PDB file of N, CA, C and O in Angstrom:
ATOM      1  N   MET A   1       7.965  -2.606  46.369  1.00  0.00           N
ATOM      2  CA  MET A   1       8.179  -3.575  45.313  1.00  0.00           C
ATOM      3  C   MET A   1       8.628  -4.888  45.928  1.00  0.00           C
ATOM      4  O   MET A   1       9.413  -4.901  46.876  1.00  0.00           O
ATOM      5  N   THR A   2       8.138  -5.970  45.396  1.00  0.00           N
ATOM      6  CA  THR A   2       8.456  -7.292  45.900  1.00  0.00           C
ATOM      7  C   THR A   2       9.858  -7.706  45.479  1.00  0.00           C
ATOM      8  O   THR A   2      10.250  -7.524  44.326  1.00  0.00           O
ATOM      9  N   ASP A   3      10.616  -8.267  46.429  1.00  0.00           N
ATOM     10  CA  ASP A   3      11.924  -8.804  46.094  1.00  0.00           C
ATOM     11  C   ASP A   3      11.752 -10.163  45.438  1.00  0.00           C
ATOM     12  O   ASP A   3      10.833 -10.913  45.770  1.00  0.00           O
ATOM     13  N   PHE A   4      12.629 -10.470  44.520  1.00  0.00           N
ATOM     14  CA  PHE A   4      12.603 -11.766  43.865  1.00  0.00           C
ATOM     15  C   PHE A   4      14.019 -12.174  43.523  1.00  0.00           C
ATOM     16  O   PHE A   4      14.918 -11.342  43.399  1.00  0.00           O
ATOM     17  N   GLU A   5      14.195 -13.478  43.374  1.00  0.00           N
ATOM     18  CA  GLU A   5      15.493 -14.035  43.005  1.00  0.00           C
ATOM     19  C   GLU A   5      15.384 -14.626  41.617  1.00  0.00           C
ATOM     20  O   GLU A   5      14.328 -15.116  41.215  1.00  0.00           O
ATOM     21  N   TYR A   6      16.481 -14.574  40.893  1.00  0.00           N
ATOM     22  CA  TYR A   6      16.499 -15.231  39.596  1.00  0.00           C
ATOM     23  C   TYR A   6      17.887 -15.791  39.323  1.00  0.00           C
ATOM     24  O   TYR A   6      18.896 -15.299  39.829  1.00  0.00           O
ATOM     25  N   SER A   7      17.899 -16.820  38.518  1.00  0.00           N
ATOM     26  CA  SER A   7      19.144 -17.434  38.091  1.00  0.00           C
ATOM     27  C   SER A   7      19.023 -17.735  36.602  1.00  0.00           C
ATOM     28  O   SER A   7      18.165 -18.512  36.184  1.00  0.00           O
ATOM     29  N   ILE A   8      19.894 -17.109  35.804  1.00  0.00           N
ATOM     30  CA  ILE A   8      19.895 -17.373  34.370  1.00  0.00           C
ATOM     31  C   ILE A   8      20.704 -18.646  34.155  1.00  0.00           C
ATOM     32  O   ILE A   8      21.927 -18.650  34.301  1.00  0.00           O
ATOM     33  N   GLU A   9      20.016 -19.715  33.811  1.00  0.00           N
ATOM     34  CA  GLU A   9      20.665 -21.016  33.647  1.00  0.00           C
ATOM     35  C   GLU A   9      21.297 -21.174  32.271  1.00  0.00           C
ATOM     36  O   GLU A   9      22.311 -21.855  32.122  1.00  0.00           O
ATOM     37  N   LYS A  10      20.690 -20.538  31.257  1.00  0.00           N
ATOM     38  CA  LYS A  10      21.266 -20.593  29.916  1.00  0.00           C
ATOM     39  C   LYS A  10      20.801 -19.388  29.125  1.00  0.00           C
ATOM     40  O   LYS A  10      19.624 -19.028  29.151  1.00  0.00           O
ATOM     41  N   ASN A  11      21.739 -18.765  28.419  1.00  0.00           N
ATOM     42  CA  ASN A  11      21.430 -17.651  27.531  1.00  0.00           C
ATOM     43  C   ASN A  11      21.437 -18.182  26.099  1.00  0.00           C
ATOM     44  O   ASN A  11      22.434 -18.737  25.637  1.00  0.00           O
ATOM     45  N   TYR A  12      20.318 -18.004  25.405  1.00  0.00           N
ATOM     46  CA  TYR A  12      20.214 -18.460  24.022  1.00  0.00           C
ATOM     47  C   TYR A  12      20.562 -17.369  23.029  1.00  0.00           C
ATOM     48  O   TYR A  12      20.942 -17.668  21.896  1.00  0.00           O
ATOM     49  N   GLY A  13      20.440 -16.101  23.430  1.00  0.00           N
ATOM     50  CA  GLY A  13      20.821 -15.030  22.521  1.00  0.00           C
ATOM     51  C   GLY A  13      20.034 -13.757  22.741  1.00  0.00           C
ATOM     52  O   GLY A  13      19.072 -13.703  23.506  1.00  0.00           O
ATOM     53  N   VAL A  14      20.490 -12.728  22.028  1.00  0.00           N
ATOM     54  CA  VAL A  14      19.895 -11.391  22.105  1.00  0.00           C
ATOM     55  C   VAL A  14      18.974 -11.205  20.905  1.00  0.00           C
ATOM     56  O   VAL A  14      19.372 -11.446  19.766  1.00  0.00           O
ATOM     57  N   LEU A  15      17.751 -10.777  21.164  1.00  0.00           N
ATOM     58  CA  LEU A  15      16.780 -10.512  20.100  1.00  0.00           C
ATOM     59  C   LEU A  15      16.907  -9.088  19.573  1.00  0.00           C
ATOM     60  O   LEU A  15      16.766  -8.846  18.374  1.00  0.00           O
ATOM     61  N   SER A  16      17.174  -8.145  20.482  1.00  0.00           N
ATOM     62  CA  SER A  16      17.339  -6.744  20.091  1.00  0.00           C
ATOM     63  C   SER A  16      18.033  -5.999  21.226  1.00  0.00           C
ATOM     64  O   SER A  16      18.148  -6.495  22.347  1.00  0.00           O
ATOM     65  N   GLU A  17      18.491  -4.792  20.898  1.00  0.00           N
ATOM     66  CA  GLU A  17      19.150  -3.946  21.904  1.00  0.00           C
ATOM     67  C   GLU A  17      18.739  -2.502  21.660  1.00  0.00           C
ATOM     68  O   GLU A  17      18.691  -2.029  20.525  1.00  0.00           O
ATOM     69  N   ARG A  18      18.441  -1.810  22.771  1.00  0.00           N
ATOM     70  CA  ARG A  18      18.055  -0.406  22.687  1.00  0.00           C
ATOM     71  C   ARG A  18      18.465   0.304  23.966  1.00  0.00           C
ATOM     72  O   ARG A  18      18.059  -0.090  25.059  1.00  0.00           O
ATOM     73  N   GLY A  19      19.258   1.336  23.833  1.00  0.00           N
ATOM     74  CA  GLY A  19      19.678   2.131  24.986  1.00  0.00           C
ATOM     75  C   GLY A  19      20.444   1.324  26.022  1.00  0.00           C
ATOM     76  O   GLY A  19      20.366   1.625  27.213  1.00  0.00           O
ATOM     77  N   GLY A  20      21.179   0.311  25.595  1.00  0.00           N
ATOM     78  CA  GLY A  20      21.941  -0.518  26.519  1.00  0.00           C
ATOM     79  C   GLY A  20      21.168  -1.708  27.059  1.00  0.00           C
ATOM     80  O   GLY A  20      21.768  -2.670  27.539  1.00  0.00           O
ATOM     81  N   TRP A  21      19.840  -1.656  26.987  1.00  0.00           N
ATOM     82  CA  TRP A  21      19.008  -2.772  27.419  1.00  0.00           C
ATOM     83  C   TRP A  21      18.947  -3.798  26.294  1.00  0.00           C
ATOM     84  O   TRP A  21      18.899  -3.430  25.120  1.00  0.00           O
ATOM     85  N   LYS A  22      18.948  -5.077  26.644  1.00  0.00           N
ATOM     86  CA  LYS A  22      18.891  -6.148  25.664  1.00  0.00           C
ATOM     87  C   LYS A  22      17.677  -7.023  25.918  1.00  0.00           C
ATOM     88  O   LYS A  22      17.405  -7.432  27.046  1.00  0.00           O
ATOM     89  N   LYS A  23      16.953  -7.300  24.840  1.00  0.00           N
ATOM     90  CA  LYS A  23      15.855  -8.264  24.912  1.00  0.00           C
ATOM     91  C   LYS A  23      16.465  -9.617  24.583  1.00  0.00           C
ATOM     92  O   LYS A  23      17.006  -9.810  23.495  1.00  0.00           O
ATOM     93  N   GLU A  24      16.379 -10.557  25.526  1.00  0.00           N
ATOM     94  CA  GLU A  24      17.060 -11.840  25.393  1.00  0.00           C
ATOM     95  C   GLU A  24      16.101 -13.011  25.572  1.00  0.00           C
ATOM     96  O   GLU A  24      15.059 -12.914  26.219  1.00  0.00           O
ATOM     97  N   LEU A  25      16.509 -14.118  24.965  1.00  0.00           N
ATOM     98  CA  LEU A  25      15.861 -15.398  25.247  1.00  0.00           C
ATOM     99  C   LEU A  25      16.799 -16.170  26.164  1.00  0.00           C
ATOM    100  O   LEU A  25      17.935 -16.473  25.800  1.00  0.00           O
ATOM    101  N   ASN A  26      16.312 -16.484  27.351  1.00  0.00           N
ATOM    102  CA  ASN A  26      17.095 -17.199  28.358  1.00  0.00           C
ATOM    103  C   ASN A  26      16.267 -18.323  28.968  1.00  0.00           C
ATOM    104  O   ASN A  26      15.047 -18.371  28.816  1.00  0.00           O
ATOM    105  N   LEU A  27      16.944 -19.208  29.647  1.00  0.00           N
ATOM    106  CA  LEU A  27      16.300 -20.191  30.510  1.00  0.00           C
ATOM    107  C   LEU A  27      16.533 -19.678  31.929  1.00  0.00           C
ATOM    108  O   LEU A  27      17.672 -19.631  32.394  1.00  0.00           O
ATOM    109  N   VAL A  28      15.453 -19.290  32.620  1.00  0.00           N
ATOM    110  CA  VAL A  28      15.573 -18.600  33.905  1.00  0.00           C
ATOM    111  C   VAL A  28      14.769 -19.314  34.983  1.00  0.00           C
ATOM    112  O   VAL A  28      13.637 -19.743  34.758  1.00  0.00           O
ATOM    113  N   SER A  29      15.376 -19.429  36.150  1.00  0.00           N
ATOM    114  CA  SER A  29      14.685 -19.905  37.340  1.00  0.00           C
ATOM    115  C   SER A  29      14.331 -18.675  38.181  1.00  0.00           C
ATOM    116  O   SER A  29      15.215 -17.928  38.600  1.00  0.00           O
ATOM    117  N   TRP A  30      13.045 -18.474  38.423  1.00  0.00           N
ATOM    118  CA  TRP A  30      12.580 -17.357  39.247  1.00  0.00           C
ATOM    119  C   TRP A  30      12.207 -17.891  40.626  1.00  0.00           C
ATOM    120  O   TRP A  30      11.446 -18.850  40.751  1.00  0.00           O
ATOM    121  N   ASN A  31      12.755 -17.255  41.653  1.00  0.00           N
ATOM    122  CA  ASN A  31      12.455 -17.626  43.046  1.00  0.00           C
ATOM    123  C   ASN A  31      12.659 -19.122  43.307  1.00  0.00           C
ATOM    124  O   ASN A  31      11.851 -19.764  43.979  1.00  0.00           O
ATOM    125  N   LYS A  32      13.739 -19.652  42.772  1.00  0.00           N
ATOM    126  CA  LYS A  32      14.170 -21.043  42.980  1.00  0.00           C
ATOM    127  C   LYS A  32      13.164 -22.072  42.449  1.00  0.00           C
ATOM    128  O   LYS A  32      13.161 -23.227  42.877  1.00  0.00           O
ATOM    129  N   ARG A  33      12.318 -21.641  41.518  1.00  0.00           N
ATOM    130  CA  ARG A  33      11.375 -22.570  40.886  1.00  0.00           C
ATOM    131  C   ARG A  33      12.023 -23.185  39.648  1.00  0.00           C
ATOM    132  O   ARG A  33      13.120 -22.800  39.246  1.00  0.00           O
ATOM    133  N   GLU A  34      11.328 -24.138  39.062  1.00  0.00           N
ATOM    134  CA  GLU A  34      11.805 -24.781  37.844  1.00  0.00           C
ATOM    135  C   GLU A  34      12.057 -23.725  36.762  1.00  0.00           C
ATOM    136  O   GLU A  34      11.251 -22.812  36.577  1.00  0.00           O
ATOM    137  N   ALA A  35      13.166 -23.857  36.060  1.00  0.00           N
ATOM    138  CA  ALA A  35      13.524 -22.891  35.027  1.00  0.00           C
ATOM    139  C   ALA A  35      12.537 -22.970  33.864  1.00  0.00           C
ATOM    140  O   ALA A  35      12.039 -24.040  33.516  1.00  0.00           O
ATOM    141  N   LYS A  36      12.270 -21.799  33.273  1.00  0.00           N
ATOM    142  CA  LYS A  36      11.381 -21.692  32.121  1.00  0.00           C
ATOM    143  C   LYS A  36      12.051 -20.820  31.071  1.00  0.00           C
ATOM    144  O   LYS A  36      12.970 -20.056  31.365  1.00  0.00           O
ATOM    145  N   PHE A  37      11.568 -20.954  29.837  1.00  0.00           N
ATOM    146  CA  PHE A  37      12.032 -20.047  28.791  1.00  0.00           C
ATOM    147  C   PHE A  37      11.529 -18.657  29.128  1.00  0.00           C
ATOM    148  O   PHE A  37      10.412 -18.489  29.617  1.00  0.00           O
ATOM    149  N   ASP A  38      12.363 -17.665  28.864  1.00  0.00           N
ATOM    150  CA  ASP A  38      12.062 -16.309  29.308  1.00  0.00           C
ATOM    151  C   ASP A  38      12.499 -15.321  28.235  1.00  0.00           C
ATOM    152  O   ASP A  38      13.657 -15.321  27.817  1.00  0.00           O
ATOM    153  N   VAL A  39      11.571 -14.481  27.792  1.00  0.00           N
ATOM    154  CA  VAL A  39      11.885 -13.386  26.871  1.00  0.00           C
ATOM    155  C   VAL A  39      11.645 -12.098  27.647  1.00  0.00           C
ATOM    156  O   VAL A  39      10.535 -11.827  28.103  1.00  0.00           O
ATOM    157  N   ARG A  40      12.715 -11.306  27.788  1.00  0.00           N
ATOM    158  CA  ARG A  40      12.632 -10.155  28.681  1.00  0.00           C
ATOM    159  C   ARG A  40      13.729  -9.153  28.350  1.00  0.00           C
ATOM    160  O   ARG A  40      14.762  -9.513  27.784  1.00  0.00           O
ATOM    161  N   ASP A  41      13.497  -7.887  28.708  1.00  0.00           N
ATOM    162  CA  ASP A  41      14.527  -6.847  28.605  1.00  0.00           C
ATOM    163  C   ASP A  41      15.385  -6.868  29.862  1.00  0.00           C
ATOM    164  O   ASP A  41      14.882  -6.966  30.981  1.00  0.00           O
ATOM    165  N   TRP A  42      16.697  -6.773  29.646  1.00  0.00           N
ATOM    166  CA  TRP A  42      17.665  -6.747  30.747  1.00  0.00           C
ATOM    167  C   TRP A  42      18.562  -5.522  30.620  1.00  0.00           C
ATOM    168  O   TRP A  42      19.047  -5.200  29.535  1.00  0.00           O
ATOM    169  N   ALA A  43      18.774  -4.840  31.754  1.00  0.00           N
ATOM    170  CA  ALA A  43      19.708  -3.712  31.785  1.00  0.00           C
ATOM    171  C   ALA A  43      21.130  -4.260  31.701  1.00  0.00           C
ATOM    172  O   ALA A  43      21.360  -5.448  31.926  1.00  0.00           O
ATOM    173  N   PRO A  44      22.088  -3.380  31.371  1.00  0.00           N
ATOM    174  CA  PRO A  44      23.485  -3.829  31.354  1.00  0.00           C
ATOM    175  C   PRO A  44      23.865  -4.519  32.665  1.00  0.00           C
ATOM    176  O   PRO A  44      23.460  -4.098  33.749  1.00  0.00           O
ATOM    177  N   ASN A  45      24.644  -5.575  32.541  1.00  0.00           N
ATOM    178  CA  ASN A  45      25.113  -6.367  33.688  1.00  0.00           C
ATOM    179  C   ASN A  45      23.971  -7.028  34.466  1.00  0.00           C
ATOM    180  O   ASN A  45      24.162  -7.457  35.604  1.00  0.00           O
ATOM    181  N   TYR A  46      22.804  -7.109  33.863  1.00  0.00           N
ATOM    182  CA  TYR A  46      21.640  -7.766  34.488  1.00  0.00           C
ATOM    183  C   TYR A  46      21.268  -7.140  35.833  1.00  0.00           C
ATOM    184  O   TYR A  46      20.755  -7.816  36.725  1.00  0.00           O
ATOM    185  N   GLU A  47      21.537  -5.831  35.965  1.00  0.00           N
ATOM    186  CA  GLU A  47      21.252  -5.163  37.237  1.00  0.00           C
ATOM    187  C   GLU A  47      19.768  -4.841  37.423  1.00  0.00           C
ATOM    188  O   GLU A  47      19.306  -4.680  38.552  1.00  0.00           O
ATOM    189  N   LYS A  48      19.021  -4.747  36.320  1.00  0.00           N
ATOM    190  CA  LYS A  48      17.582  -4.511  36.378  1.00  0.00           C
ATOM    191  C   LYS A  48      16.915  -5.375  35.319  1.00  0.00           C
ATOM    192  O   LYS A  48      17.528  -5.736  34.314  1.00  0.00           O
ATOM    193  N   VAL A  49      15.652  -5.700  35.560  1.00  0.00           N
ATOM    194  CA  VAL A  49      14.886  -6.487  34.596  1.00  0.00           C
ATOM    195  C   VAL A  49      13.645  -5.717  34.180  1.00  0.00           C
ATOM    196  O   VAL A  49      13.058  -4.982  34.974  1.00  0.00           O
ATOM    197  N   GLY A  50      13.255  -5.894  32.935  1.00  0.00           N
ATOM    198  CA  GLY A  50      12.034  -5.292  32.431  1.00  0.00           C
ATOM    199  C   GLY A  50      10.914  -6.317  32.407  1.00  0.00           C
ATOM    200  O   GLY A  50      11.079  -7.460  32.831  1.00  0.00           O
ATOM    201  N   LYS A  51       9.791  -5.886  31.908  1.00  0.00           N
ATOM    202  CA  LYS A  51       8.663  -6.804  31.773  1.00  0.00           C
ATOM    203  C   LYS A  51       8.985  -7.841  30.706  1.00  0.00           C
ATOM    204  O   LYS A  51       9.718  -7.572  29.754  1.00  0.00           O
ATOM    205  N   GLY A  52       8.429  -9.011  30.884  1.00  0.00           N
ATOM    206  CA  GLY A  52       8.690 -10.068  29.929  1.00  0.00           C
ATOM    207  C   GLY A  52       7.656 -11.159  30.040  1.00  0.00           C
ATOM    208  O   GLY A  52       6.594 -10.992  30.639  1.00  0.00           O
ATOM    209  N   ILE A  53       8.002 -12.285  29.441  1.00  0.00           N
ATOM    210  CA  ILE A  53       7.100 -13.436  29.430  1.00  0.00           C
ATOM    211  C   ILE A  53       7.915 -14.690  29.708  1.00  0.00           C
ATOM    212  O   ILE A  53       9.032 -14.843  29.214  1.00  0.00           O
ATOM    213  N   THR A  54       7.343 -15.582  30.504  1.00  0.00           N
ATOM    214  CA  THR A  54       7.966 -16.887  30.749  1.00  0.00           C
ATOM    215  C   THR A  54       7.076 -17.957  30.142  1.00  0.00           C
ATOM    216  O   THR A  54       5.849 -17.855  30.153  1.00  0.00           O
ATOM    217  N   LEU A  55       7.728 -18.990  29.611  1.00  0.00           N
ATOM    218  CA  LEU A  55       7.011 -20.060  28.935  1.00  0.00           C
ATOM    219  C   LEU A  55       7.549 -21.412  29.359  1.00  0.00           C
ATOM    220  O   LEU A  55       8.760 -21.602  29.475  1.00  0.00           O
ATOM    221  N   THR A  56       6.641 -22.350  29.589  1.00  0.00           N
ATOM    222  CA  THR A  56       7.064 -23.730  29.790  1.00  0.00           C
ATOM    223  C   THR A  56       7.559 -24.268  28.446  1.00  0.00           C
ATOM    224  O   THR A  56       7.389 -23.617  27.415  1.00  0.00           O
ATOM    225  N   LYS A  57       8.162 -25.441  28.457  1.00  0.00           N
ATOM    226  CA  LYS A  57       8.614 -26.051  27.201  1.00  0.00           C
ATOM    227  C   LYS A  57       7.436 -26.249  26.253  1.00  0.00           C
ATOM    228  O   LYS A  57       7.545 -25.975  25.058  1.00  0.00           O
ATOM    229  N   GLU A  58       6.322 -26.718  26.778  1.00  0.00           N
ATOM    230  CA  GLU A  58       5.148 -26.953  25.953  1.00  0.00           C
ATOM    231  C   GLU A  58       4.619 -25.650  25.354  1.00  0.00           C
ATOM    232  O   GLU A  58       4.246 -25.615  24.181  1.00  0.00           O
ATOM    233  N   GLU A  59       4.583 -24.588  26.144  1.00  0.00           N
ATOM    234  CA  GLU A  59       4.133 -23.291  25.643  1.00  0.00           C
ATOM    235  C   GLU A  59       5.098 -22.755  24.583  1.00  0.00           C
ATOM    236  O   GLU A  59       4.662 -22.184  23.584  1.00  0.00           O
ATOM    237  N   ALA A  60       6.401 -22.935  24.792  1.00  0.00           N
ATOM    238  CA  ALA A  60       7.399 -22.478  23.824  1.00  0.00           C
ATOM    239  C   ALA A  60       7.253 -23.236  22.507  1.00  0.00           C
ATOM    240  O   ALA A  60       7.369 -22.648  21.432  1.00  0.00           O
ATOM    241  N   GLU A  61       6.999 -24.538  22.592  1.00  0.00           N
ATOM    242  CA  GLU A  61       6.798 -25.325  21.373  1.00  0.00           C
ATOM    243  C   GLU A  61       5.555 -24.856  20.620  1.00  0.00           C
ATOM    244  O   GLU A  61       5.582 -24.747  19.394  1.00  0.00           O
ATOM    245  N   LYS A  62       4.479 -24.579  21.331  1.00  0.00           N
ATOM    246  CA  LYS A  62       3.255 -24.088  20.704  1.00  0.00           C
ATOM    247  C   LYS A  62       3.493 -22.712  20.082  1.00  0.00           C
ATOM    248  O   LYS A  62       3.025 -22.445  18.975  1.00  0.00           O
ATOM    249  N   LEU A  63       4.209 -21.845  20.777  1.00  0.00           N
ATOM    250  CA  LEU A  63       4.541 -20.528  20.240  1.00  0.00           C
ATOM    251  C   LEU A  63       5.373 -20.668  18.970  1.00  0.00           C
ATOM    252  O   LEU A  63       5.131 -19.958  17.994  1.00  0.00           O
ATOM    253  N   ARG A  64       6.346 -21.571  18.970  1.00  0.00           N
ATOM    254  CA  ARG A  64       7.160 -21.825  17.776  1.00  0.00           C
ATOM    255  C   ARG A  64       6.270 -22.207  16.600  1.00  0.00           C
ATOM    256  O   ARG A  64       6.410 -21.670  15.501  1.00  0.00           O
ATOM    257  N   ASP A  65       5.358 -23.136  16.843  1.00  0.00           N
ATOM    258  CA  ASP A  65       4.461 -23.587  15.783  1.00  0.00           C
ATOM    259  C   ASP A  65       3.594 -22.439  15.258  1.00  0.00           C
ATOM    260  O   ASP A  65       3.427 -22.276  14.049  1.00  0.00           O
ATOM    261  N   LEU A  66       3.052 -21.654  16.177  1.00  0.00           N
ATOM    262  CA  LEU A  66       2.216 -20.520  15.773  1.00  0.00           C
ATOM    263  C   LEU A  66       3.030 -19.468  15.026  1.00  0.00           C
ATOM    264  O   LEU A  66       2.543 -18.890  14.054  1.00  0.00           O
ATOM    265  N   LEU A  67       4.264 -19.210  15.466  1.00  0.00           N
ATOM    266  CA  LEU A  67       5.124 -18.259  14.757  1.00  0.00           C
ATOM    267  C   LEU A  67       5.471 -18.758  13.360  1.00  0.00           C
ATOM    268  O   LEU A  67       5.508 -17.969  12.416  1.00  0.00           O
ATOM    269  N   ASN A  68       5.727 -20.054  13.216  1.00  0.00           N
ATOM    270  CA  ASN A  68       6.007 -20.608  11.890  1.00  0.00           C
ATOM    271  C   ASN A  68       4.829 -20.376  10.949  1.00  0.00           C
ATOM    272  O   ASN A  68       5.019 -20.018   9.786  1.00  0.00           O
ATOM    273  N   ILE A  69       3.625 -20.578  11.449  1.00  0.00           N
ATOM    274  CA  ILE A  69       2.432 -20.332  10.637  1.00  0.00           C
ATOM    275  C   ILE A  69       2.311 -18.849  10.310  1.00  0.00           C
ATOM    276  O   ILE A  69       2.121 -18.474   9.153  1.00  0.00           O
ATOM    277  N   ALA A  70       2.420 -18.017  11.324  1.00  0.00           N
ATOM    278  CA  ALA A  70       2.263 -16.578  11.134  1.00  0.00           C
ATOM    279  C   ALA A  70       3.316 -16.015  10.180  1.00  0.00           C
ATOM    280  O   ALA A  70       3.002 -15.187   9.325  1.00  0.00           O
ATOM    281  N   LEU A  71       4.554 -16.459  10.324  1.00  0.00           N
ATOM    282  CA  LEU A  71       5.622 -15.950   9.474  1.00  0.00           C
ATOM    283  C   LEU A  71       5.502 -16.436   8.040  1.00  0.00           C
ATOM    284  O   LEU A  71       5.876 -15.716   7.113  1.00  0.00           O
ATOM    285  N   SER A  72       4.993 -17.628   7.841  1.00  0.00           N
ATOM    286  CA  SER A  72       4.817 -18.132   6.478  1.00  0.00           C
ATOM    287  C   SER A  72       3.663 -17.435   5.770  1.00  0.00           C
ATOM    288  O   SER A  72       3.643 -17.346   4.543  1.00  0.00           O
ATOM    289  N   GLU A  73       2.706 -16.944   6.544  1.00  0.00           N
ATOM    290  CA  GLU A  73       1.556 -16.250   5.966  1.00  0.00           C
ATOM    291  C   GLU A  73       1.740 -14.737   5.923  1.00  0.00           C
ATOM    292  O   GLU A  73       0.985 -14.038   5.247  1.00  0.00           O
ATOM    293  N   SER A  74       2.724 -14.237   6.630  1.00  0.00           N
ATOM    294  CA  SER A  74       2.888 -12.796   6.816  1.00  0.00           C
ATOM    295  C   SER A  74       3.307 -12.087   5.541  1.00  0.00           C
ATOM    296  O   SER A  74       4.125 -12.585   4.768  1.00  0.00           O
ATOM    297  N   GLU A  75       2.727 -10.916   5.341  1.00  0.00           N
ATOM    298  CA  GLU A  75       3.127 -10.057   4.243  1.00  0.00           C
ATOM    299  C   GLU A  75       4.188  -9.066   4.697  1.00  0.00           C
ATOM    300  O   GLU A  75       4.737  -8.328   3.879  1.00  0.00           O
ATOM    301  N   VAL A  76       4.480  -9.042   5.988  1.00  0.00           N
ATOM    302  CA  VAL A  76       5.493  -8.149   6.530  1.00  0.00           C
ATOM    303  C   VAL A  76       6.862  -8.728   6.226  1.00  0.00           C
ATOM    304  O   VAL A  76       7.102  -9.915   6.447  1.00  0.00           O
ATOM    305  N   LYS A  77       7.742  -7.913   5.730  1.00  0.00           N
ATOM    306  CA  LYS A  77       9.099  -8.364   5.386  1.00  0.00           C
ATOM    307  C   LYS A  77      10.102  -7.863   6.392  1.00  0.00           C
ATOM    308  O   LYS A  77      11.295  -8.141   6.267  1.00  0.00           O
TER     309      LYS A  77
END
């Protein structure tokens, strides 16, 4: 497995929690690169990371817009 470095620059909040793992929205720098928005599962104390998605500011804004449309049209409550 490849080693990687990360730095959580800002935690925006927890989306859900299951079995001690938390799905969070954070601003994360991976391997000393520019920080991006990051939605990912984290083990307690951030000792392990799960699969997730990173988004640039522009991608996050587009996702917000698409979610607003989807949620306004959604029949799911």
